[in-house]
C-alpha atoms as one frame of an Amber mdcrd trajectory, in Angstrom:
protein
 292.463 137.611 156.106 295.864 139.174 155.922 296.740 142.536 154.147 300.111
 143.534 153.080 302.301 146.875 153.486 302.701 149.248 150.715 303.886 152.038
 152.192 305.722 152.996 155.577 306.071 156.363 156.900 307.690 156.750 160.597
 305.005 155.366 162.526 302.373 154.996 160.180 302.130 152.188 157.565 299.713
 151.974 155.020 298.415 148.030 154.008 296.418 146.729 150.996 293.884 143.880
 151.346 292.318 145.046 154.425 288.589 145.232 152.709 287.468 143.389 155.877
 288.851 145.708 159.313 286.682 148.287 160.595 288.012 151.521 162.044 290.222
 151.438 165.341 290.317 147.758 164.891 294.033 146.793 166.333 296.268 144.965
 163.921 299.556 143.146 164.203 302.530 144.175 161.655 304.736 141.706 160.484
 306.492 138.612 161.602 307.255 140.962 164.648 303.347 141.513 165.658 303.887
 144.843 166.433 300.563 146.335 167.556 298.806 148.718 165.350 295.457 150.778
 165.356 293.468 151.556 162.029 292.840 154.968 161.721 292.028 155.392 157.896
 290.031 153.467 155.625 290.028 153.917 151.608 288.776 150.907 149.690 290.938
 147.932 150.611 293.898 150.325 151.656 294.102 150.918 155.833 296.092 153.566
 157.062 297.523 151.915 160.450 299.179 153.741 162.995 301.840 151.514 164.787
 302.278 152.185 168.579 305.964 150.404 168.464 309.226 151.366 166.433 308.534
 150.434 162.706 312.555 150.489 161.855 313.346 147.723 159.582 309.920 147.572
 157.950 309.291 147.247 154.668 306.568 146.338 151.694 305.346 143.186 151.212
 305.196 142.116 155.153 301.802 140.817 156.195 299.385 142.760 158.625 297.169
 140.730 160.811 293.950 141.885 161.937 292.441 140.959 165.247 288.962 142.203
 164.672 288.508 143.995 168.025 289.275 147.731 168.870 292.073 148.697 171.355
 290.902 147.493 174.729 291.664 147.719 178.314 291.766 144.968 180.927 289.755
 146.017 184.090 289.842 144.190 186.990 291.615 143.486 190.323 295.380 144.232
 190.071 294.866 147.754 188.325 296.012 149.775 191.534 299.391 150.048 192.363
 300.401 149.303 188.517 302.547 151.095 186.358 301.641 150.730 182.632 302.837
 151.835 179.109 300.173 153.956 176.809 298.654 150.653 175.590 298.405 149.255
 179.191 301.168 146.640 179.047 302.666 146.497 182.626 306.264 148.581 182.481
 307.212 145.868 184.973 306.826 142.789 183.264 308.092 144.319 180.040 311.514
 144.843 181.946 311.598 141.242 182.758 311.439 140.449 179.036 313.220 142.990
 177.348 315.664 144.758 179.750 315.966 148.547 180.130 314.577 149.216 176.541
 311.175 148.104 175.543 311.324 145.388 173.062 309.474 145.267 169.628 306.315
 143.085 169.409 306.749 141.673 172.978 302.685 140.417 174.334 302.438 141.089
 178.029 298.692 140.937 179.772 298.224 143.998 181.356 296.738 142.127 184.436
 298.123 138.971 186.181 296.083 136.242 184.781 297.612 133.733 187.283 297.123
 135.251 190.642 294.318 134.511 192.830 292.132 136.982 194.435 289.978 136.448
 197.790 286.225 137.498 196.066 283.227 138.056 198.670 280.036 137.764 197.546
 277.607 140.253 198.347 275.175 139.270 196.433 273.145 135.894 196.355 271.770
 133.368 194.143 268.005 134.442 192.907 268.582 138.105 193.159 268.077 140.319
 190.452 270.546 142.130 188.975 271.292 145.049 186.582 274.521 146.618 184.654
 276.497 148.163 187.089 275.325 146.169 190.264 277.913 145.147 192.730 277.966
 141.078 193.104 280.739 141.362 195.476 284.219 142.669 196.630 287.787 142.017
 196.246 290.432 143.625 198.931 292.946 144.798 196.339 295.490 146.474 198.904
 295.097 147.773 202.529 293.154 150.721 201.426 291.522 149.940 198.010 288.159
 147.770 197.960 287.385 146.748 194.271 284.182 146.263 193.636 283.610 143.374
 190.875 280.559 144.712 188.802 277.921 143.109 186.774 278.999 144.036 182.855
 277.067 146.640 181.920 274.994 145.571 178.944 274.007 142.385 181.216 270.698
 142.036 183.369 268.865 139.171 184.764 268.667 136.611 187.842 271.869 135.589
 189.457 271.614 131.499 188.829 274.977 131.013 191.019 277.541 133.029 192.732
 280.647 131.693 195.105 282.897 133.352 197.215 286.231 132.013 197.182 289.845
 132.561 195.609 289.620 132.728 192.251 291.779 134.492 189.106 290.383 137.215
 187.342 289.668 134.540 184.343 287.804 132.234 186.459 283.692 132.394 186.823
 282.300 133.564 189.735 278.831 133.786 189.309 276.158 132.724 186.483 273.473
 135.560 185.552 270.176 134.183 183.536 269.898 137.260 180.848 266.878 138.652
 180.782 266.972 139.085 176.932 268.123 135.690 175.748 267.378 133.433 178.738
 270.698 131.818 178.735 273.205 131.536 181.886 276.147 133.908 180.785 279.313
 133.034 182.906 280.538 136.086 184.699 284.307 136.634 185.679 286.268 139.402
 187.586 287.812 140.515 184.351 285.840 143.114 182.174 287.329 144.533 178.681
 286.552 147.908 177.520 287.006 149.830 173.940 289.024 153.056 175.285 287.350
 155.267 172.598 284.005 154.496 173.981 283.009 156.124 177.274 281.270 153.943
 179.972 277.896 154.432 180.176 275.901 156.199 183.313 272.380 156.806 183.979
 272.839 161.030 184.215 275.494 163.628 184.466 274.960 165.411 187.815 275.956
 169.322 188.277 279.447 169.623 190.440 278.885 170.902 194.024 281.960 169.774
 196.350 285.317 170.803 195.727 287.979 168.577 195.290 290.445 169.770 198.120
 294.015 169.643 196.776 295.931 171.036 200.281 297.196 174.115 197.725 296.210
 177.449 199.247 295.873 179.229 196.150 293.737 176.313 194.190 291.612 175.782
 197.450 290.955 179.441 198.173 291.133 181.103 195.008 290.566 178.874 192.191
 289.060 175.739 193.338 288.059 172.658 191.090 284.841 170.586 191.925 284.415
 166.981 192.045 283.658 165.962 188.404 285.176 169.151 187.076 287.598 169.695
 184.343 290.748 172.437 184.889 293.991 173.153 182.738 297.257 174.195 184.079
 298.701 176.217 180.737 302.076 177.376 181.542 305.517 178.114 179.503 308.771
 175.797 180.288 310.129 175.562 183.768 306.765 177.384 185.245 306.239 174.357
 187.556 303.160 172.604 185.881 304.354 169.183 186.550 304.920 169.899 190.037
 301.318 171.464 190.413 300.257 168.513 189.029 302.246 166.231 191.363 300.885
 168.197 194.471 297.171 167.550 193.000 297.979 163.639 192.629 299.914 163.557
 196.242 297.167 165.492 198.097 293.805 165.473 196.727 290.804 164.028 198.764
 290.500 161.715 195.657 289.649 157.869 196.476 291.572 156.925 193.472 294.353
 158.760 191.295 295.241 157.910 187.552 298.435 160.070 186.631 299.304 159.992
 182.845 302.857 160.767 181.919 301.612 162.144 178.322 305.131 162.474 176.057
 306.885 164.072 179.146 310.803 163.971 179.787 311.854 160.580 181.303 313.337
 162.310 184.238 310.181 163.755 185.357 308.210 160.165 185.004 311.294 158.616
 186.974 310.466 161.190 189.963 307.113 160.029 189.710 307.750 156.701 190.228
 310.364 156.879 192.795 308.342 159.406 194.956 305.107 157.956 195.039 305.960
 154.471 196.564 307.617 156.425 199.738 304.877 159.029 200.376 302.563 158.974
 202.592 298.891 160.025 202.215 297.562 161.651 205.434 294.150 160.542 205.214
 295.151 156.708 205.524 298.761 156.845 206.394 299.607 154.473 203.466 301.858
 155.222 200.899 300.024 157.200 198.033 300.763 154.585 195.833 298.109 152.458
 197.233 295.706 154.253 195.613 297.489 155.403 192.235 297.619 154.066 188.766
 300.393 155.221 186.748 300.653 155.325 183.020 303.915 156.286 181.586 304.343
 157.211 177.846 307.628 159.482 177.599 308.915 161.294 174.681 311.046 158.763
 173.565 308.573 156.146 173.337 306.685 156.023 169.776 304.894 159.261 169.457
 301.722 157.352 168.284 301.205 155.699 171.515 300.838 158.995 173.084 297.028
 159.422 172.039 296.161 156.090 173.351 297.779 156.661 176.569 295.245 159.524
 177.430 292.358 157.145 176.333 293.698 154.203 178.713 294.174 156.583 181.181
 290.245 158.181 181.256 288.898 154.366 180.869 290.470 153.097 183.705 289.264
 156.517 185.486 285.918 155.417 184.265 286.122 152.104 185.804 286.812 153.315
 189.398 284.289 156.018 188.978 281.681 153.147 188.293 282.509 151.555 191.511
 281.415 154.503 193.391 284.902 156.346 193.895 286.261 159.831 193.303 288.967
 159.510 190.830 291.504 162.418 189.603 293.142 161.787 186.385 296.359 164.071
 185.406 297.113 164.140 182.098 300.568 165.857 181.735 300.485 167.321 178.855
 298.141 167.361 176.361 300.112 169.591 174.295 302.537 166.689 173.625 299.034
 164.654 172.349 298.381 167.252 170.159 301.583 167.545 168.969 301.330 163.525
 168.438 298.364 164.153 166.512 299.669 166.651 164.467 302.228 164.269 163.313
 300.061 161.750 162.355 297.386 163.943 160.332 300.678 165.284 158.526 301.560
 161.421 157.448 297.818 161.050 156.513 298.092 163.883 154.046 295.014 165.451
 155.788 294.347 168.955 155.110 296.034 171.178 158.040 294.350 173.497 160.421
 296.068 176.286 162.506 299.810 175.937 163.023 299.938 172.542 161.331 297.143
 170.930 163.772 294.652 168.903 162.484 291.185 170.110 162.111 289.528 168.332
 164.499 291.795 169.136 167.258 289.157 171.100 169.404 286.682 167.931 169.039
 289.130 165.497 170.030 290.036 167.578 173.333 286.423 167.865 174.004 286.195
 164.057 173.564 288.533 163.338 176.401 287.486 166.501 178.912 283.643 165.317
 178.574 284.480 161.826 179.636 284.927 163.509 183.105 281.972 164.561 185.465
 280.138 163.701 188.578 277.713 161.227 187.381 274.747 158.936 188.854 275.828
 155.221 188.222 274.152 152.381 186.625 272.711 150.150 188.732 269.723 149.223
 190.937 270.813 151.389 193.862 271.474 155.036 193.634 275.072 155.395 193.792
 277.157 158.321 192.652 280.983 158.571 191.309 283.136 161.379 189.618 286.385
 161.852 187.528 288.031 164.980 187.768 290.409 165.736 184.801 293.517 167.848
 185.203 295.121 168.440 181.983 298.619 170.657 181.478 299.316 172.631 178.532
 302.867 173.101 177.505 302.418 176.042 175.002 305.542 176.862 172.854 307.168
 179.872 174.561 304.067 180.454 176.773 302.119 181.771 173.959 298.620 181.292
 175.134 297.175 182.110 171.740 298.275 179.194 170.294 295.618 176.408 169.273
 296.020 173.689 171.861 295.821 176.326 174.585 292.515 178.292 173.294 291.063
 174.785 172.573 291.291 173.771 175.856 290.225 176.737 177.458 286.718 176.630
 175.555 286.421 173.532 177.098 287.577 173.631 180.648 286.018 175.457 183.825
 288.999 176.056 185.851 292.119 177.820 184.456 295.246 177.920 186.516 297.720
 180.119 184.504 301.283 179.659 185.251 303.315 182.777 185.278 306.977 182.626
 184.138 307.651 185.850 185.678 306.151 184.508 189.226 308.260 181.399 188.477
 311.342 183.602 187.866 310.925 185.254 191.119 310.801 181.790 192.576 307.045
 182.313 193.895 305.473 178.630 193.472 303.193 177.754 192.916 303.462 180.072
 190.051 299.714 180.402 189.098 298.992 184.093 188.379 295.826 185.217 190.683
 294.933 187.922 188.093 294.819 185.584 185.000 293.230 182.655 186.607 289.752
 181.677 187.211 287.452 179.542 188.047 283.789 178.742 186.849 283.150 176.437
 189.892 283.628 179.270 192.736 280.139 180.241 193.051 278.459 176.896 192.980
 281.197 175.753 195.708 280.326 178.736 198.098 277.202 176.860 199.985 279.421
 173.991 200.621 282.479 176.391 201.987 279.822 178.084 204.291 278.571 175.061
 205.916 281.563 172.959 205.941 284.583 175.190 206.583 282.966 178.653 208.033
 279.922 181.179 207.049 282.946 183.994 207.060 285.523 181.827 204.671 283.790
 183.217 201.583 283.965 186.784 202.268 287.845 186.211 203.348 288.185 184.862
 199.687 286.390 187.979 198.166 288.643 190.422 200.362 291.611 188.591 199.400
 291.093 188.782 195.577 289.885 192.399 195.895 293.346 193.154 197.894 295.746
 191.580 195.245 293.509 193.312 192.378 294.139 196.858 194.392 297.641 195.897
 194.540 297.938 195.698 190.985 296.402 199.049 189.966 298.660 201.000 193.139
 301.838 198.930 191.652 301.395 201.428 188.591 301.618 204.165 190.368 304.617
 203.249 192.288 306.430 202.519 189.427 305.574 205.870 188.020 306.390 208.328
 191.151 307.367 205.840 193.889 306.191 204.319 197.030 306.429 207.449 198.508
 303.324 209.020 197.085 300.733 206.952 198.375 298.459 207.411 201.226 298.767
 205.255 204.453 295.689 203.513 203.583 297.112 202.722 200.317 300.577 201.454
 201.506 298.567 199.453 203.963 296.707 197.853 201.155 300.485 196.910 199.606
 301.615 195.271 202.749 298.500 193.271 202.809 298.765 192.118 199.434 302.630
 191.478 200.280 301.365 188.979 203.242 298.739 187.466 201.213 301.405 186.812
 198.367 304.294 185.583 200.655 302.679 184.144 203.683 299.709 182.780 202.043
 299.938 181.867 198.389 303.595 181.068 198.268 303.685 177.094 199.065 306.867
 175.081 199.427 305.776 171.799 197.548 309.200 169.969 199.444 308.747 171.078
 202.907 306.827 168.504 204.918 304.241 170.811 206.625 303.925 173.299 203.911
 303.233 171.026 201.071 299.681 170.585 202.487 297.390 172.999 204.098 293.712
 171.651 205.264 291.210 173.966 204.636 290.298 174.738 208.309 294.067 175.927
 208.570 293.400 177.739 205.385 290.348 179.593 206.823 292.632 180.349 209.939
 295.588 181.603 208.288 293.361 183.711 205.966 291.591 185.409 208.756 294.515
 186.384 210.276 295.904 188.418 207.294 292.687 189.821 206.411 291.316 190.889
 210.045 295.064 192.348 210.632 294.329 194.513 207.328 290.833 195.236 208.436
 291.884 196.232 212.188 295.228 198.568 210.772 292.451 200.402 208.307 290.491
 201.278 211.561 293.860 202.075 213.546 294.789 204.362 210.680 291.508 206.292
 210.741 292.504 206.872 214.316 295.686 208.575 213.626 297.557 205.446 214.650
 301.307 205.356 212.762 301.692 203.279 209.855 304.754 202.143 211.182 303.888
 201.229 214.782 301.096 198.899 212.705 303.532 197.366 210.536 305.954 196.846
 213.175 304.096 195.069 215.893 306.011 192.043 217.244 303.423 189.451 216.151
 304.070 190.183 212.727 306.697 187.753 212.379 304.623 184.940 213.660 302.061
 185.739 211.485 304.672 184.988 208.483 305.384 181.687 209.690 302.332 180.568
 210.714 302.171 178.140 207.498 304.745 176.458 208.777 302.518 175.418 212.040
 302.033 171.624 211.814 298.450 170.490 211.536 297.972 169.036 214.945 299.304
 172.193 216.257 296.495 174.328 214.631 295.400 176.182 217.691 298.383 177.892
 217.791 296.976 180.429 215.075 294.173 181.312 217.440 296.997 182.642 219.850
 298.484 184.098 217.152 295.100 186.076 216.296 294.412 186.872 219.872 297.966
 188.574 219.739 297.442 190.424 216.496 294.324 191.924 217.815 295.376 192.680
 221.476 298.566 194.525 220.046 297.032 196.863 217.293 294.370 197.253 220.231
 297.249 198.258 222.534 298.251 200.999 219.865 294.783 202.119 219.509 294.541
 202.824 223.342 298.096 204.660 223.427 297.169 206.552 220.499 293.913 207.750
 222.771 296.027 209.371 225.360
């Protein structure tokens, strides 16, 4: 049954004669077949958010129901894909409509004509349950796409074949345990984006997501399966932080969502990723990335859909047993879209005009992250780590989106405009940021990096906090009022800030630092501080300590390539020897 438009208000239309549709059903609007989604039902009237430009629409035009919710296609061909907010491939859209996306264009998210080499890992007669892996497709040089039994299906495999198949061709038949009927299985699954994919149980995160960013890995780590927020004012480097994590994090798969961000920033991502080489695999990072681009000039309603599209794709790869990192840049733009649609629906506004359900929608998104025991016969684990950027207007962290996000996430990387103004990047403020995973991850760091690393981290944080207190005194009465010990603390804090926490995202060596190198660099600074304090106790001059020749090498240690990491041990030996020489000199 078709409805008729009775009202058009920007991306929101109201249609009557829609008594047979359900909430969140997808509809096609007018003869242009614009894609829309039902977001409110009142009697036979439906409010529909349209994911395309609604200019030239008017009352009386028809609305066609598809009787299906907004869903994504999941199967081989996702990796290296660049999609819009409703999973239309941008490359195909460009071929059909040129530089500007035309209206009502229908394009399949995946290539239904391409044949993939499917290699069965199960045999006829095997009993399988939802989530079991039937076989694999080598999607590209590094990603093995694992074809799974649909979650609701279980039974005995009647037949299964290896060979070249399209995503629509039947690769196996499973005799359903409930009905006894043979159910054909293809490599393609469709899944509604607003519904989380099932799993057996959520586990407690215990392994860090190593990002290669020193301030994150050392002071404010995020766990695999954890959730983090990167709030900060305009120009403080949120997008670059997310780009760095997307480039270097030790996740198997990256899903990057540009949600309402500026087009030039998405262009940078699209241009960079195919040329950036992954240190783990040696191939371009794009080989393990899915990009979803919904820029600020695209229809506002599609911003919400882009977030759900991204997290559903992330869950699909999690179900294969992969560790997935999803970047949402930014959730503030998504919240603004919610506010606009809520206003057009004439709902009662909450704080600052945002809808009353803002917190619950944010929680729904972040709760779909986690490390989980997967469906299936075998015990397997997968993880989705969610990192959302927040763009508070004017850097005001008391605004509703920031506050709602902070109540949900466990890692807060607070970006500071004053640090950004001083050209200190990443501009993560060590005095306001926190990680609630730090204690849980301490055992992992001890076992895998070194027993002393946790102690160095605590020492570094204490020195930085002491510096903040001493800074107040220096501003009031000057640095000369400080004791030699306090001045040494100030120097050590400066070394931690400038030589360790400051990291150049665009330097070929400094852009990424392994945990082993981080440990050696931090050991160098902290032990220099401790040995210097001991020397001061023996009346060695502070100027002599600060002017030892090795300090220049210490300051440039972050530019030592990973393959030459042994040089840090030599610098450490020189530092100990030179401070030892000062002690010996003073003894005479």
